[in-house]
N, C-alpha and C positions, 0 to 999 in steps of 0.2 A: 769426193768433190760435192760441197754444197750447193744445192739449187736454191735459187733466190725464188721464194714464195710469189704466185701470180694470181691476180684477180682481174675479171673484167673492167671492174669499177672499184674503184676507192673512194671511199666519202669520208670526208674530215669533219668531224663534229656531229654528236649524236642528240643534238636540239631537233625541235620539230623541223626545222629546213631540212637539216641532213637526212633524217627519218622520211620528209617527203620525197626528196630525191632517191633514196635508196628503195622506195616501195615503188617508185615511178621505173627506176631500171629493172627492179627485180620483177615485177610482174610482165617484163618484156622478155625476160627468161635467161638475163645477164646474171654471172656471178657478182655479187657486191659483197665489199667488206668495209664496213666502218669502224673509224679509228677515234677513239675519244681520249682525252687524256686524263681526263679523272675516272674515278672508279665506277661513278653513275651519274647521269646528266645533273649538274647543279646550277646552270644556267638562266638565261631567259625564260625558257620554256617551262620550267616548275615554279617559278616564281611570279607566276602572272595570276590572273584571275580566271583562267579557263573560257574565257568568252569567244565564241565565233561569232562575231559580230559582222554580219551582213548589212544591218540599216545603216551604219557609220560611216560605211565607207562613201567617197566620193563619187560621183556617176562616171559611168567609163569603164576602164579597164581595171580598175580596182574593185570597184562594186562587180564586175564580171568575174574577176578573181574570186571573191569572196563567196559568190554563189556558187560556183565551181568546186571551191573548197568545202562548202557545207555538204556538198552531196558525197564529197571524199569521205568527210567525217562522218556522215551518216552509215556509210558502208563499212568503215573501220569500226563503229560503235557495234554494229550487227556481228562482224566476222571477229574481232579481237574481245566481245564481251565488255567493253567501255560503259563505264557509269555515264549517263547524258541525260541533260535535261532539254526538253524540246516545246516548252511552254513560250520561249521567245523573252524580248526584253521589255520591261517599261519604263520610261522615262517620265520623270515626274517635273513637273513646272513648280517652283518655287515662288515666282512672281508672275505677273500677267505679262512682262518681256518675253520670259522664257516660254511661254505659252504662245505666244504671237509666232516665234521660230518654229515651233514644232506645228503650230497650225498651217503657217505657209509653206513647211515641207510637205505635209500631208496633202494640202489643196493643189500644189504646183510638182514639186519634183519626184514625189513618190508616184503619182499618177504618169508623168511625163517618162521616167527612167525604169519603171517598173520596179519598184521598191515593196515589198510586202510588208506594209507597215500602215497604221490606221489611228486615229485619235479614239482613245476610251471616252465612251457617252459619260454625261453628269452621274448617270443613275449608277452605270456600271462602276465607276469610280468610288462613288459612295458606299457601294457593296464590297468592295475589293478586299478581301483578307478582313471582312469583319468590320470595314470601316476605317482600318488602320492609316488609310492613305487619303481619306476625305477633304483633309484640309487644304491639301495640294490645289491649285488654280486649274492642272488639266493633267493629261497623261496621254503619251504615245505609245502603242503597242508594237514593239518589232516583230513580226510574227516569224520572220526566218531566223532569226538568232537563235544559237545554241550556246550550250554551257557544258563543259566537263570540267573534273576535277584533276588538274594538270600533273600533281606529283605523283597519281595513280595512273593517268592515262597515258603519259609518256613511258614509264616502264610497261605498261601494259602493251603499247604501241611496239616497244621493242622485243617482247615478249612473241607477239602475234608475227611480225617479220622474221624473227629466226625460224619459228614454228612452221608458218604457212608457207614461206618464201626462201627459206635457208639462207637468209643473211648471217653472214660473221659478223659478230663485234667483238673488237679489239679494244676493251676498255683499259686503262691505265697504259694507254700507249700514246705517246707524242710524235707528231711528224714533224721533224726538225727542218726538211729540206725536201724538193721536189726537183729532179732532173730528167727532162725526156721520157716522162713517165715512170721514172724509178723513185720510189719513195725512201728517206732515209728516217728511220723511225727507232723508237727508245728500244723496240724488240726486233732490231735488223733490217734489211732493205725488203722491199716489195716491188712487184712492179704492176701496170694496170695501165689498162688501154684509154681509160678515161679518170681523171682525177676531177673530183667536185669538191672545194674548200666551202663547207659551211660553218665558219669558226666564230659567228655570232660579234662580239665586240673586241675580238682580239685582232688588232690591227698591226701586229709587229712581227708575228712569227713566222706568217706566209703572206706573200704577195704585197709586201711591206710598200714596195714603191708605187705599185698600182693603187694601193690605197689611200696613200699620202697624197696621191694626186686628186682623189676626191674630197679630201678635206673631212675625215669622219670625226665624230665626236661619240661620246658616252652620254646616256641618259638615265639616271637614277631615280627610283621612285622608293617611297616610304610606304609600307603595306603593313596591313593589321589583320590578324585573325581575332575574330570577337564571337561571343557567345550572349545572344539576347539575354536579359533577366527574367523575361517572359516570353519562353520560346513561341515560335510561331512556323508554321511548316511552309517557308517561301519557296516558290517553284519557279521563280522567273529571276533573271539577272535585273539589277535595279542600277539605274543612271538618274541623274538629275539634269535638268536644263543646262547646266554648266557645260556638260558635254556638247551642247551646240557651239561653243566656240573653240572644241580641239578635234572635233570629228568634221571630215571633208564634205560629208553629206549635208551639213547645215552652214559651216562656218563662213561660206561666201553668199548665203542669202541676206538680202536688204535689210531684213529684221535683225541679222545676228550683229549689226552694228550699233543699233540701241541697245541690245543686251549688252555688248561690251561696255559701251558708256555705263550701263546702270550698275554693273559690277565694279568697274573702276571708280565710281563715286561713293558706294555704298558698302564694298568688300574688297578693297584692292589688294589686299594680303592673298585673297584666293588666286589673283592673277599673277602676283610676284611669285608666287612657289607652284603655278600652272597646277592649282588642285582643280578636279571636277569628278564628283563623288562616284564611284562603282562600288556596287556590292554583288558578290557571287555566293550563294548558298552552296556548302559544301554536304556531302553525302551523310555527314554526321550531325548537320542541322546548325553548324556553325557558319559564319560568314566571313569571307575574305572582304576586307574594304580597303580602298586606297582611293585615288594616288596621287602623288605629287611628282613633279617633275625639274630635275635640277640637272642642266647640262655642262659638260666639261670635258676636259681631255682624258680625266680619270675619275672614276666613281668614288667619291669621299667616303670613308668608312664610318662617318660621323652622320646621326640622324639628330635633327631637331626636335625636343619634345614638343616644341610649340606648333611644330606642323602636324604631328600626332593628333595633338589636342584639336587642330583646327578641323582635321579628318574626323574625329571622335564626335564633335558637336554636330558638326554637319550631317553624320550617319545618323546620330540618334535623332535630330530633328526630322530628317526625311523618314527614317523606318519608324518613329512613333515609340521608342521605347530607350531604356538604358541598355547598354553594352558592355560587359566585361572583355578586357583585352586578355587572350591566353597566348597569342606569338606576336612577334615584331620582327620585319626582315625588309632588307632592300631588294626591291626588283631593279632590273637592268637589260637595258639594250642598247644597240648602236643606233646611232642617230647622224646627223650631217650639220654641217655649219649654214648659215643665212645664204650661201652661195648658190644653195639647191635643195629643194623640197621634194626630191624624188624618193619616193618610199622604199626602194630597193634599187640594187645594181648587179647586173650580171657582167662581170669581168673575164674577158677571154685572154689569160696570160701567154697562153700557146694552145695549138690544136688540141694538145691532150688536158690541159689544165684550165680550169674552169672558176671563179669565185663568184659564190651568190651571197650577198649580205643584205639584211635588212636595216633600214634607218627609220625605222619607226615602230611602235610596239603593237602590232597588228599582225605579227608571225602566225600567231594560231588561226586568225581570221582568213589569212591568204595563202600561208606557206603551201598547205598541200597542192593549191591548183599551181603555184607557182612552179614547184617542184616539176609537176607533170608537163608543164610548158617549156621548162628549161631542156627537160630530157628529150621531149619532141624537137628540140630546136637542135640538140647536138645530134640526135640521132637519124631525124627524118627532114632535117633543114625547114622546120616549121620556124614560122615568125615569134619572135618574143613580145609579149605585151607592149602594147604602145600607150605610154603615160603621156 
């Protein structure tokens, strides 16, 4: 007689959200099995900039989650040997309107809400990287921000969880259905006391009715890996003041309205395509740059050359030099319609089955702490973050 394999916890999805939940359960001594349909993670968690962006999160629950996630990432970097940059982020103002938003943030919200960020002095900006960024109006240093190289960090974290915590990974295994803690998979049935679904932007395979009710969407992003024609040792993640229109730490400040009007009048295509430059250095000295935002029910497979050109032009202007493209790809993450701006959902389908889904591109920034909070909720009855 064949016995159905049993695990204390089944995690569906080996992206950063699934791995965060696996870590939180495993460190409490539970047996954890992670099911991933692909042979290796290929979704949002390896296609991104690797930014653990604390500075950009809106005040309150999301900022607190990012701060807590930062500490978890530092522990993972130490214990798993992950490559990590700790110099923080630099946000450069290309106009006085961008500078005004950053200055207002530094003078008010950063102090009131406890952000570890400050304006860079004019003298320091002029000297930064040999004067490469001196043409900018101002710069904000997000000192708490971290950066990893996602396509190496995620596999490294998987290896660490397997080695140090005994997490069992079942790659190439799709979970087709769940009934009372019994998982129907392409490798046979499994039983689990807790099932946590972290399936990214897959809204049809599992929990389809619950997900349909929250009206999910998909955001696709055009991404580039570039090599400076004249290499320089960038050790910070780079943003421009355009990010003040995208991230909640800045976007509701009164000064952001004037910035929006400026961009709408002078560079409307940037708003149309949701472009706000991000640049992350890789361990090899290349840069990951992007991104654009295109929302829909499915991620279109077709990239627009004009969007890549806008990104390159903006990056070369910001970074001060020619960039050669060596890779192009699509980023992708789950989003929601305009009926809600909630950045994530925790769906209790049954006492044994919980779905956790991100609806924004900040999974690397808040996912580790969100996993801890959800596991504390499931095992100890602790409250979930209030948004």
